[in-house]
C-alpha positions in Angstrom: 6.6 21.3 -43.7 7.7 24.7 -44.8 6.0 28.0 -43.8 3.9 28.3 -47.0 2.5 24.8 -46.5 1.6 25.6 -42.9 -0.2 28.7 -43.9 -1.9 26.9 -46.8 -3.1 24.2 -44.4 -4.3 26.8 -41.8 -5.9 29.2 -44.3 -7.6 26.5 -46.4 -9.0 24.9 -43.2 -10.4 28.2 -42.1 -12.0 29.0 -45.5 -13.6 25.5 -45.5 -15.0 26.2 -42.0 -16.5 29.5 -42.9 -18.0 28.0 -46.1 -19.5 25.1 -44.1 -20.9 27.6 -41.5 -22.6 29.6 -44.2 -24.0 26.5 -45.7 -25.4 25.5 -42.3 -27.0 28.9 -41.9 -28.7 28.6 -45.4 -29.7 25.0 -45.3 -31.0 24.9 -41.7 -33.7 27.5 -42.5 -35.3 25.4 -45.2 -38.4 23.6 -43.7 -37.5 20.4 -45.6 -34.2 20.2 -43.7 -35.6 20.8 -40.2 -35.5 17.1 -39.3 -31.8 17.1 -39.9 -30.9 20.3 -38.1 -33.6 20.2 -35.3 -34.4 16.5 -34.6 -34.0 16.8 -30.8 -36.7 19.5 -30.7 -39.0 17.8 -33.2 -38.9 14.5 -31.2 -39.8 16.4 -28.1 -42.8 18.0 -29.9 -41.2 21.4 -29.9 -41.1 24.0 -32.7 -37.6 24.1 -34.3 -37.4 27.9 -33.6 -39.1 27.7 -30.2 -37.6 30.3 -27.8 -35.6 32.0 -30.6 -36.2 34.7 -33.2 -35.7 33.9 -36.8 -33.5 36.5 -38.4 -31.2 36.9 -41.5 -28.1 37.1 -39.2 -25.9 34.0 -39.9 -24.5 34.1 -36.4 -27.8 33.8 -34.5 -27.0 30.2 -33.6 -23.8 31.4 -31.8 -25.8 33.8 -29.6 -28.3 31.1 -28.8 -25.5 28.6 -27.8 -23.7 31.2 -25.6 -26.9 32.3 -23.9 -28.0 28.7 -23.1 -27.6 27.5 -19.5 -26.6 24.2 -18.0 -30.3 23.6 -17.1 -31.1 23.9 -20.8 -28.6 21.3 -21.7 -29.9 18.9 -19.1 -33.5 19.5 -20.2 -32.7 18.7 -23.8 -29.9 16.1 -23.6 -29.5 15.0 -20.0 -26.9 15.2 -17.3 -24.3 13.3 -19.3 -24.3 16.0 -21.9 -24.0 18.7 -19.2 -21.0 16.8 -17.7 -19.3 16.7 -21.1 -19.6 20.5 -21.3 -18.1 20.8 -17.8 -15.2 18.8 -19.3 -14.9 21.2 -22.3 -15.2 24.3 -20.0 -12.5 22.9 -17.6 -10.1 22.1 -20.4 -10.7 25.4 -22.1 -10.1 27.2 -18.7 -6.8 25.3 -18.3 -5.6 26.3 -21.7 -6.7 30.0 -21.4 -5.2 30.5 -18.0 -2.0 28.8 -19.1 -1.8 30.9 -22.2 -2.4 34.1 -20.3 1.0 33.6 -18.6 2.9 31.4 -21.1 2.4 33.4 -24.3 3.4 36.9 -23.1 6.2 35.6 -20.9 7.8 32.6 -22.8 7.5 33.9 -26.4 9.7 37.0 -25.7 12.1 34.9 -23.6 12.6 32.4 -26.4 12.6 35.0 -29.3 15.2 37.2 -27.8 17.6 34.3 -27.0 20.8 34.5 -29.0 21.3 31.0 -30.4 21.6 29.2 -33.7 19.0 26.4 -33.7 20.5 22.9 -34.0 18.9 20.6 -36.6 17.6 18.3 -33.9 15.9 21.2 -32.0 13.9 22.7 -34.8 10.1 22.7 -34.5 9.8 22.2 -38.3 12.9 20.7 -39.7 14.5 24.1 -40.1 12.1 25.4 -42.7 9.8 27.4 -40.3 12.4 29.7 -38.7 10.1 32.1 -37.1 8.3 29.3 -35.2 11.7 27.9 -34.2 12.5 31.2 -32.5 9.2 31.1 -30.5 10.0 27.7 -29.1 12.0 26.3 -26.2 14.4 24.9 -28.8 15.7 28.5 -29.3 17.1 28.5 -25.7 20.7 27.5 -25.4 21.9 24.5 -23.3 22.2 25.3 -19.6 20.8 28.8 -20.1 19.4 30.6 -17.1 16.4 31.6 -19.4 15.2 28.0 -18.8 14.0 29.1 -15.4 11.1 30.9 -17.0 10.1 27.5 -18.6 10.4 25.8 -15.2 8.0 28.3 -13.6 5.7 27.9 -16.6 5.7 24.1 -16.1 4.6 24.6 -12.5 2.0 27.2 -13.5 0.3 24.8 -16.0 0.2 22.1 -13.4 -1.3 24.2 -10.6 -3.9 25.7 -12.9 -4.9 22.1 -13.9 -5.2 21.1 -10.2 -7.4 24.0 -9.3 -9.8 23.7 -12.2 -10.0 19.9 -11.9 -10.9 20.1 -8.2 -13.6 22.7 -9.0 -15.0 20.6 -11.8 -15.1 17.4 -9.7 -17.0 19.2 -7.0 -19.4 20.8 -9.5 -20.2 17.5 -11.3 -20.7 15.7 -7.9 -23.3 18.4 -7.0 -24.9 18.1 -10.4 -25.2 14.3 -10.1 -26.7 14.6 -6.6 -29.3 17.1 -7.7 -30.3 14.8 -10.6 -30.6 11.7 -8.4 -32.6 13.7 -5.7 -35.2 14.5 -8.3 -38.8 13.9 -7.2 -39.5 12.3 -10.6 -39.8 8.5 -10.6 -36.8 6.9 -12.3 -37.4 3.2 -12.8 -33.7 2.2 -12.5 -33.6 3.7 -9.0 -35.9 0.9 -7.8 -34.0 -1.9 -9.5 -30.8 -3.9 -8.6 -28.9 -6.2 -10.9 -27.9 -9.4 -9.2 -25.3 -11.8 -10.8 -23.5 -14.9 -9.7 -26.6 -16.6 -8.2 -25.6 -20.0 -6.7 -26.9 -23.2 -8.2 -30.4 -24.4 -7.3 -30.9 -26.7 -4.3 -33.8 -28.7 -2.9 -36.0 -28.5 -5.9 -36.5 -24.7 -5.8 -37.2 -22.7 -8.8 -34.8 -19.8 -9.6 -37.6 -17.3 -8.7 -38.2 -19.0 -5.3 -34.5 -19.0 -4.6 -34.1 -15.3 -5.3 -37.3 -14.2 -3.6 -36.6 -16.2 -0.4 -33.0 -15.0 -0.2 -33.8 -11.3 -0.5 -37.1 -11.3 1.4 -35.2 -12.7 4.4 -32.8 -9.7 4.2 -35.3 -7.0 3.2 -38.7 -8.3 4.4 -40.5 -4.9 4.2 -39.3 -3.4 1.1 -38.5 -6.3 -1.3 -41.0 -6.4 -4.3 -40.3 -9.0 -7.0 -37.6 -10.6 -9.0 -37.2 -11.1 -12.8 -34.8 -13.9 -13.7 -32.6 -13.4 -16.8 -32.9 -16.1 -19.4 -31.2 -17.0 -22.7 -33.7 -15.7 -25.2 -31.7 -15.9 -28.4 -34.2 -17.9 -30.3 -37.2 -15.6 -29.5 -35.0 -12.6 -30.4 -34.2 -14.1 -33.8 -37.8 -14.8 -34.5 -38.9 -11.4 -33.2 -36.4 -9.7 -35.5 -37.7 -11.7 -38.5 -41.3 -10.8 -37.5 -40.5 -7.1 -37.3 -38.7 -7.2 -40.6 -41.7 -8.7 -42.3 -44.0 -6.2 -40.7 -41.9 -3.4 -42.1 -41.9 -5.0 -45.5 -45.6 -5.4 -45.4 -46.1 -1.7 -44.4 -43.8 -0.7 -47.3 -45.6 -2.9 -49.8 -49.0 -1.5 -48.7 -47.6 2.1 -49.1 -46.3 1.3 -52.6 -49.7 -0.2 -53.5 -51.6 2.8 -52.2 -49.2 5.1 -54.1 -49.9 3.3 -57.4 -53.5 4.1 -57.4 -54.5 7.1 -59.5 -57.0 8.4 -62.1 -55.2 6.4 -64.8 -55.1 3.2 -62.7 -57.7 3.4 -59.9 -57.2 -0.3 -59.0 -53.5 0.2 -58.6 -50.7 -2.3 -59.1 -50.0 -4.8 -56.4 -46.3 -5.1 -55.6 -44.6 -8.4 -56.1 -41.5 -10.1 -54.5 -39.5 -13.3 -54.9 -39.5 -15.9 -52.1 -35.8 -16.6 -52.2 -32.7 -14.9 -50.8 -33.3 -11.2 -50.1 -36.2 -11.2 -52.5 -33.9 -11.6 -55.5 -34.4 -15.2 -56.4 -37.2 -17.8 -56.3 -40.9 -17.7 -57.3 -42.5 -14.3 -57.8 -45.5 -13.8 -55.6 -47.9 -11.0 -54.4 -45.8 -9.1 -51.8 -48.7 -8.1 -49.5 -50.1 -11.6 -49.3 -46.7 -13.2 -48.9 -45.6 -11.0 -46.0 -49.0 -11.3 -44.3 -48.7 -15.0 -44.5 -45.2 -15.0 -43.1 -46.4 -12.8 -40.2 -49.2 -15.3 -39.4 -46.7 -18.2 -39.4 -44.2 -16.5 -37.1 -46.6 -15.2 -34.4 -47.4 -18.7 -33.0 -43.8 -19.8 -33.4 -42.7 -16.8 -31.4 -45.2 -17.5 -28.6 -44.0 -21.1 -28.5 -40.4 -20.1 -28.2 -41.3 -17.6 -25.5 -42.8 -20.4 -23.4 -39.7 -22.5 -23.9 -37.4 -19.7 -22.8 -39.6 -18.9 -19.8 -39.5 -22.5 -18.7 -36.2 -24.0 -19.6 -33.6 -21.3 -20.1 -33.2 -19.7 -16.7 -29.8 -18.3 -15.9 -27.8 -17.2 -12.8 -28.7 -13.5 -12.9 -31.8 -11.5 -12.0 -33.1 -8.0 -11.8 -34.8 -7.5 -8.4 -37.1 -4.6 -7.4 -37.7 -2.7 -4.2 -40.6 -0.5 -3.4 -38.4 2.4 -2.2 -35.2 3.7 -3.7 -33.3 4.0 -0.4 -33.4 0.2 0.1 -32.5 -0.3 -3.6 -29.5 2.0 -3.2 -28.4 0.2 0.0 -28.8 -3.3 -1.5 -26.8 -2.3 -4.6 -23.7 -1.4 -2.5 -23.8 -4.1 0.2 -21.9 -7.4 0.4 -24.7 -10.1 0.5 -22.6 -13.2 0.8 -19.4 -14.2 2.6 -17.9 -15.0 -0.8 -17.4 -12.3 -3.4 -18.3 -14.6 -6.2 -21.8 -15.2 -5.0 -24.9 -12.9 -5.0 -23.0 -10.0 -6.6 -25.3 -6.9 -6.5 -25.0 -3.6 -8.3 -27.2 -0.7 -9.3 -29.3 -1.7 -12.3 -28.6 0.4 -15.4 -31.5 1.7 -17.5 -33.3 -1.1 -19.3 -32.5 0.4 -22.7 -28.7 0.1 -22.1 -28.5 -3.4 -20.6 -26.2 -5.9 -22.5 -28.4 -8.8 -21.6 -26.2 -11.6 -23.0 -23.4 -10.4 -20.6 -25.5 -10.6 -17.4 -25.3 -14.3 -16.9 -21.5 -14.5 -17.2 -20.1 -15.6 -13.8 -17.5 -13.9 -11.7 -14.5 -15.9 -12.8 -15.5 -15.8 -16.5 -15.7 -12.0 -16.3 -12.3 -11.9 -14.7 -10.6 -14.1 -17.3 -12.3 -12.2 -20.1 -11.1 -8.9 -18.7 -7.5 -9.9 -18.5 -7.7 -11.5 -21.9 -9.1 -8.3 -23.4 -6.4 -6.3 -21.7 -3.8 -8.5 -23.3 -5.4 -8.2 -26.8 -5.5 -4.4 -26.3 -1.8 -4.4 -25.4 -1.0 -6.3 -28.5 -3.2 -3.9 -30.6 -1.4 -0.9 -29.2 2.0 -2.5 -29.7 1.5 -3.6 -33.3 -0.4 -0.5 -34.3 2.6 1.6 -33.4 4.4 0.1 -36.4 2.0 1.5 -39.0 1.5 4.7 -37.1 5.3 5.3 -37.1 5.5 4.4 -40.8 2.7 6.9 -41.6 4.6 9.6 -39.7 7.9 8.7 -41.4 6.7 7.9 -45.0 4.1 10.6 -45.6 6.7 13.4 -45.6 7.4 14.6 -49.2 11.1 13.9 -49.1 10.6 10.3 -48.0 7.9 9.7 -50.6 10.3 10.8 -53.3 12.9 8.4 -51.9 10.5 5.5 -51.7 8.5 6.2 -54.9 11.0 7.9 -57.3 8.5 7.9 -60.2 6.4 10.4 -58.3 9.3 12.9 -58.1 8.2 15.0 -61.2 4.7 15.3 -59.7 5.9 16.1 -56.1 8.4 18.7 -57.4 5.5 20.9 -58.7 5.0 23.8 -56.3 1.2 23.5 -56.1 1.2 19.8 -55.6 4.0 20.0 -53.0 2.2 22.7 -51.0 -1.1 20.8 -50.9 0.3 17.4 -50.1 2.7 18.9 -47.6 -0.1 20.6 -45.8 -2.6 17.7 -45.6 -1.2 14.3 -46.5 0.2 13.2 -43.1 -2.8 14.5 -41.1 -5.4 13.0 -43.4 -3.6 9.6 -43.5 -3.5 9.6 -39.7 -7.2 10.6 -39.2 -8.4 7.9 -41.7 -6.3 5.3 -40.0 -7.7 6.1 -36.6 -11.3 6.0 -37.8 -11.0 2.2 -38.3 -10.4 1.5 -34.6 -13.3 2.5 -32.3 -15.7 -0.3 -33.3 -13.1 -2.9 -32.6 -12.4 -1.5 -29.1 -16.1 -1.4 -28.3 -16.4 -5.0 -29.4 -13.6 -5.9 -27.0 -15.1 -4.0 -24.2 -18.4 -5.8 -24.5 -16.6 -9.1 -24.6 -15.3 -8.4 -21.1 -18.8 -9.2 -19.7 -19.6 -5.5 -18.9 -23.4 -5.3 -18.1 -24.4 -2.0 -19.7 -23.8 0.0 -22.9 -22.6 3.1 -21.1 -20.0 1.2 -19.1 -18.8 -0.6 -22.3 -18.5 2.8 -24.1 -16.5 4.2 -21.2 -14.2 1.2 -21.2 -13.7 1.4 -25.0 -13.1 5.2 -24.6 -10.3 4.5 -22.1 -8.7 2.0 -24.4 -9.0 4.4 -27.3 -7.4 7.2 -25.3 -4.4 5.2 -24.3 -4.1 3.9 -27.9 -4.2 7.5 -29.2 -1.7 8.8 -26.8 0.8 5.9 -27.2 0.4 5.5 -30.9 -0.4 9.0 -32.3 1.4 11.4 -29.9 4.3 9.2 -28.8 4.2 7.1 -32.0 4.4 10.1 -34.4 7.2 11.7 -32.3 9.2 8.4 -32.1 8.6 7.7 -35.7 9.8 11.1 -36.7 12.9 10.8 -34.4 13.9 7.3 -35.4 13.7 8.1 -39.1 15.6 11.3 -38.8 18.2 10.1 -36.2 18.7 6.4 -37.1 22.3 6.8 -38.0 23.1 8.7 -34.7 21.4 6.0 -32.7 23.3 3.3 -34.6 26.6 5.0 -33.8 25.8 5.7 -30.2 23.0 3.5 -28.8 23.3 5.2 -25.4 22.1 8.5 -26.9 18.5 7.2 -27.5 16.9 9.0 -24.6 18.7 12.3 -25.4 17.8 12.1 -29.0 14.1 11.3 -28.3 13.8 14.1 -25.7 15.7 16.7 -27.8 13.6 15.9 -30.9 10.2 16.6 -29.2 9.9 20.1 -30.9 10.5 18.4 -34.3 6.9 17.3 -34.5 5.4 20.5 -33.4 4.2 21.8 -36.8 2.8 18.4 -37.6 0.6 18.6 -34.5 -0.2 22.2 -35.1 -1.6 21.3 -38.5 -3.3 18.2 -37.1 -5.1 20.2 -34.5 -6.1 22.9 -37.0 -7.4 20.4 -39.4 -9.4 18.7 -36.6 -11.1 21.9 -35.3 -11.7 23.8 -38.6 -12.7 21.0 -40.9 -14.0 18.5 -38.3 -16.2 21.0 -36.5 -17.3 22.6 -39.8 -18.6 19.2 -41.0 -20.2 18.7 -37.5 -22.1 22.0 -37.7 -23.2 21.8 -41.4 -24.3 18.1 -41.2 -23.7 17.9 -44.9 -23.2 14.2 -45.0 -26.4 13.3 -42.9 -28.4 15.8 -45.0 -27.3 14.2 -48.3 -28.0 10.7 -46.9 -31.4 11.7 -45.6 -32.6 13.3 -48.9 -31.3 10.3 -51.0 -33.0 7.8 -48.7 -36.2 9.9 -48.7 -36.3 10.3 -52.5 -35.3 6.8 -53.5 -35.8 4.4 -50.6 -38.4 5.5 -48.1 -42.0 4.6 -48.6 -43.5 4.8 -45.1 -43.4 7.3 -42.3 -41.3 5.0 -40.1 -38.7 4.7 -42.9 -38.5 8.5 -43.2 -38.1 8.8 -39.4 -35.3 6.2 -39.5 -33.6 8.1 -42.3 -33.3 11.3 -40.2 -32.7 9.7 -36.8 -29.8 11.8 -35.3 -28.2 9.4 -32.9 -26.3 10.5 -29.8 -23.2 12.4 -29.1 -21.0 9.3 -29.3 -18.9 9.9 -26.2 -17.0 6.7 -26.8 -15.1 8.2 -29.7 -15.6 12.0 -29.2 -14.0 12.1 -25.8 -10.8 10.2 -26.7 -10.3 12.4 -29.7 -10.6 15.5 -27.5 -8.2 14.0 -25.0 -5.7 13.4 -27.8 -5.8 17.1 -28.6 -5.5 18.0 -25.0 -2.5 15.7 -24.5 -0.7 17.2 -27.5 -1.4 20.7 -26.4 -0.4 20.1 -22.8 2.8 18.4 -23.7 3.9 21.1 -26.2 2.4 24.0 -24.1 5.8 25.0 -22.7 8.0 23.6 -25.5 6.1 25.5 -28.2 3.6 27.8 -26.4 2.0 29.0 -29.7 0.2 25.6 -29.8 -2.0 26.9 -26.9 -3.8 29.2 -29.3 -4.8 26.3 -31.4 -5.9 24.3 -28.4 -8.1 27.2 -27.3 -9.6 27.4 -30.7 -10.3 23.7 -30.8 -12.0 23.5 -27.5 -13.7 26.9 -27.8 -15.2 26.0 -31.2 -16.1 22.6 -29.8 -18.0 24.1 -26.9 -19.8 26.5 -29.2 -20.8 24.0 -32.0 -21.6 21.1 -29.7 -23.7 23.3 -27.6 -25.8 24.0 -30.6 -25.9 20.2 -31.5 -27.0 19.0 -28.0 -29.7 21.6 -27.9 -31.1 20.9 -31.4 -29.7 17.7 -32.9 -28.5 14.8 -30.8 -30.8 12.6 -28.7 -29.1 10.7 -25.8 -29.0 6.9 -26.1 -28.7 6.6 -22.3 -28.4 8.5 -19.0 -25.8 7.7 -16.3 -26.1 10.9 -14.3 -22.5 11.9 -14.8 -20.8 8.5 -14.2 -18.4 9.3 -17.0 -16.8 12.2 -15.1 -14.3 10.1 -13.1 -13.2 8.5 -16.4 -12.7 12.0 -17.9 -10.9 13.2 -14.8 -8.5 10.3 -14.7 -7.6 10.8 -18.4 -6.9 14.5 -17.9 -4.7 13.6 -14.9 -2.9 11.0 -17.0 -2.2 13.6 -19.7 -0.9 15.9 -17.0 1.5 13.2 -15.8 2.7 12.7 -19.3 3.2 16.4 -19.7 5.3 16.6 -16.6 7.4 13.5 -17.6 7.9 15.1 -21.0 9.2 18.3 -19.5 11.5 16.4 -17.2 13.0 14.7 -20.2 13.3 17.8 -22.2 15.0 19.8 -19.5 17.4 16.9 -19.0 18.2 17.0 -22.7 18.8 20.7 -22.3 21.4 19.8 -19.7 19.7 22.2 -17.2 21.4 21.4 -13.9 18.3 22.4 -11.9 16.0 19.9 -13.7 15.4 18.0 -10.4 13.3 20.9 -9.2 10.6 19.5 -11.4 10.6 16.1 -9.7 8.0 17.1 -7.1 5.4 17.7 -9.8 4.6 14.1 -10.7 4.5 13.3 -7.0 2.0 16.2 -6.4 -0.1 15.0 -9.3 -0.3 11.5 -7.8 -1.3 12.9 -4.4 -3.9 15.1 -6.1 -5.4 12.1 -7.9 -5.5 10.1 -4.7 -7.2 13.0 -2.7 -9.9 13.5 -5.4 -10.6 9.8 -5.7 -10.9 9.3 -2.0 -13.2 12.4 -1.6 -15.5 12.1 -4.6 -15.2 8.8 -6.5 -17.4 6.6 -4.3 -20.5 8.7 -5.0 -20.0 8.0 -8.8 -20.0 4.2 -8.1 -23.1 4.1 -5.9 -25.9 6.4 -4.9 -25.6 8.0 -1.5 -28.4 7.1 0.8 -28.8 10.8 1.7 -29.6 11.5 -1.9 -31.9 8.5 -2.4 -34.1 9.3 0.7 -35.6 12.4 -0.8 -39.4 12.4 -1.2 -41.0 11.5 -4.6 -43.7 13.5 -6.2 -45.7 10.4 -7.0 -45.9 6.9 -5.6 -44.1 4.6 -8.0 -46.2 2.2 -10.0 -44.1 -0.9 -9.3 -45.8 -3.0 -12.1 -44.8 -0.2 -14.5 -41.3 -0.3 -13.2 -41.1 -4.0 -13.6 -42.6 -3.9 -17.1 -40.0 -1.4 -18.2 -37.4 -4.1 -17.9 -39.2 -6.6 -20.1 -37.5 -7.5 -23.4 -39.6 -6.7 -26.5 -39.1 -10.2 -27.9 -40.8 -11.7 -24.8 -43.7 -9.3 -24.4 -44.4 -9.2 -28.2 -47.9 -10.3 -29.1 -48.9 -10.0 -25.5 -48.6 -6.3 -25.0 -46.7 -4.6 -22.2 -50.0 -3.4 -20.7 -51.2 -6.9 -20.2 -51.0 -7.2 -16.5 -51.7 -10.9 -16.3 -49.0 -11.7 -18.8 -46.5 -9.6 -16.8 -47.6 -11.2 -13.5 -47.3 -14.7 -15.0 -43.9 -13.9 -16.4 -42.5 -12.9 -13.0 -44.0 -15.9 -11.2 -42.4 -18.4 -13.5 -39.2 -16.5 -12.8 -38.3 -15.5 -16.3 -37.4 -12.3 -18.0 -36.1 -12.4 -21.5 -32.7 -11.2 -22.5 -32.1 -9.2 -25.6 -29.0 -10.0 -27.7 
């Protein structure tokens, strides 16, 4: 990429961001768009502008975001959202404090060095000479100026240690404060028990579980709800809900057809075949009403069958105080680890019910099988990632596709494609992956949605680092240096290490495209707005359909965090080699903090709450990026033939010691609830029947009503609770 292409990419991305920000300011003030830009507040029954003053200033939202507190974030979007902002603040602090030293020190050191840059040390294939002069590649081999870069490597590492330690301590306190709350949280009275042994002596599953835990906790044990295979009731319930929605839609269409010209209205019709497209044409209202009447007794029949015949080896048990529940969740109940496995019950809304009955060894086998599949995915994906890196350069495109040469030689086309083509190709390619990794994580037998998303996030992070960061660098190197490696295979390491700056401008542009265009689209919500208005105008007939059209969803930590970590990894690894990248990193995380602050306060609605359990996952990935950065610098100093390179060897050792200390000091509390936290007094006495009812699956309680006490009581005594797919 030449200098004009780089400036084109950066300038165009900035212009797009400014335009999108102004569009947001204009559209968000129109009352018809409030459900798209303020759904979090609307769902809570708040006024969209509550606590703010409506002005013409297009930057008012920035002031609101900056002035908001951590308490505001927790109140609107929960502790998990606040923890995510601790992550953003910590990373931003690392980059700012690193830049304060690296930029004023390393840039003059590199720029004033007297050296002609070699082809394999350029940051931009020799076409962006000014950037080359600001990089470590401008320092001569064995130069004493490299000492400045050694000190900088230590500085970045120690800044990271300090801020990570502070952040871990802060998040731990935040989690403790949330769990100490005097509000009744149903999941704090529930424990998930798996790997229940086979029945003996004619006991029912409920009798087996109750007798076992009453013997251990005679004063505080309440009741058990046995997990069952409820696939058939779930299927019928889904059909029933579908017909009810269709009936409501048909009735709305019929009511809308009535007018002065046609006071009787026109009754809607449908066909009885596949998706209402084939078969006999009938009155829609009568047909859907008849289907509902047919399915209700069928559902009740299948509920009884599930309650009686499909008990499984897992249960949710309840205690009448949260201290005992917390204690039971972290205790070993049997001499064998594959029996009576207990853990804190997640919220009912995030349980993956079909995974709960999978036994200890099945989960273990599934876990290793998934790890193997992920390994293969990472390995084979590196091939297309490397090809994307190598083939989307303009020179390579002209070689592979000669007929495009007349088009690619045009200045305008060359500038635009050179600025965007490789980055867009990579972003589109990565967008196809997260759903597959989430599917694999659920297949491990993980019991909750939040845990599955954390597992998928970890896989996505390692995939991104190995395939995007390392894959792009390796692809660039192998394509440019293949002949050198063929002549001298022993030079592979030196070639790879020395070529690290060669991908710097690719990553500079990649980061710029991500924060300007990506966050511009995030703020403006253009795509959700268009989809909402199209659905409302042409598809929605009922209020429920309109609400579904503007439902905002959650922050999607499973994909957002790995994307952030990819940027952090890139910026860290190039922070000393090409310090200018720190400015782009600060812009990315600074804009991210600002825009996402607005979004969590006004837009997104959390799908679950884990009280900060994601933080150790975040911490470990930051630490892994730090280790990769330190290994990168060791390799690059070695390629520079700097004889004092061994002075960097203590850094990875210090990082491993730091990880160990943090894990030993803090991690246990993120696995289980400390009894000191659980023993705090509650404002109200918990309604244990209400706690129990909250864990009932809708497909089992349908047509009975969750307020039907007798139904719930019978359900527990026959030792069944349904499991949602």
